[in-house]
N, C-alpha and C positions, 0 to 999 in steps of 0.2 A: 404613541404609535410608529413605528420599525416601516420606512416606505424603500423601496427597491428601484435606484435605476440604473436602467441598461446605458452601457458604455464602451468604448474602445478603449482599450492603454495603447498607448504608441509612444513608445519608451519611459520618461517618467512623468506621460499628460495622459489624462483621460478625456475623452470627446465625448460627450454626451450622445447617444444614437434617439434614445426616447425622446416624446414628446411632452411628458410628465416629468418636467425638471427644475428644480427649483433654480427662479428669478432673481440672480443676485448677485453686485459688485461686489462684496466683499468676501472674504476667502471661506468656505466651506467644509466641515468636516465630513469627511465620508469613508465608509466601511466598503472595502472591496474585496470579495470573494470570488475565485477562479475555483470556478464548479468542473471546468473538464479535469482538472489534474487531482482534483480530491475523487469524482466519479470514478476516474479509472485506477486511483489507488485503491479503494471501497471494492471495487470489481474484482481488481487482483486477487484482494483476499478471499473472497468469498468463492470465488474460482478453485484458491486453494486449500480451502475449506470444503468446498466439493470433493474436491479431487484425494484430500487426505481419505473423507470419508466413505468414499467409493470405494478406497484403496483399504478400509478399515473392513467395511462389508465382506471384500473379497475374499479374505485370511491368506490376505498375501503374506508370505514370509513367516508361516504360520508353523512351517516343516522345521526352523531354525532354533534348534534346542539351546543353544549358548550363543546371545547376539553378542556379546563380546569379545569371542576367539573369532566368532563370524567376520566379525570389523577387522580385526589382526591380520585375519588369513587375505579379506579382499586388499586390503591399503597395504600389504605385504610391510608390517609392523616389523622392526627390529627389538630384539629383547634389551629393555633397560635396565641397567644395573638394580638389582634390589627391587624390581617393578613387577616380574614376571618370573614367577615361579613354578 
């Protein structure tokens, strides 16, 4: 059975914050998960997916007939030898 212990990371040390921590004098193998960073990354991904879904639903850019030509115009690409004919 996995148990979770609350602690505070201070440099390279963990200070236990909860009362239900193992009482031992020997080294203890632990797994630490930083939830704030994972949650923020997951939220960013979900926000991006939501934004792209709304963009697709709105039909934005649907009037562009040739996306490649549009990109070249927007980026002001120079013709490359043997590539743009």
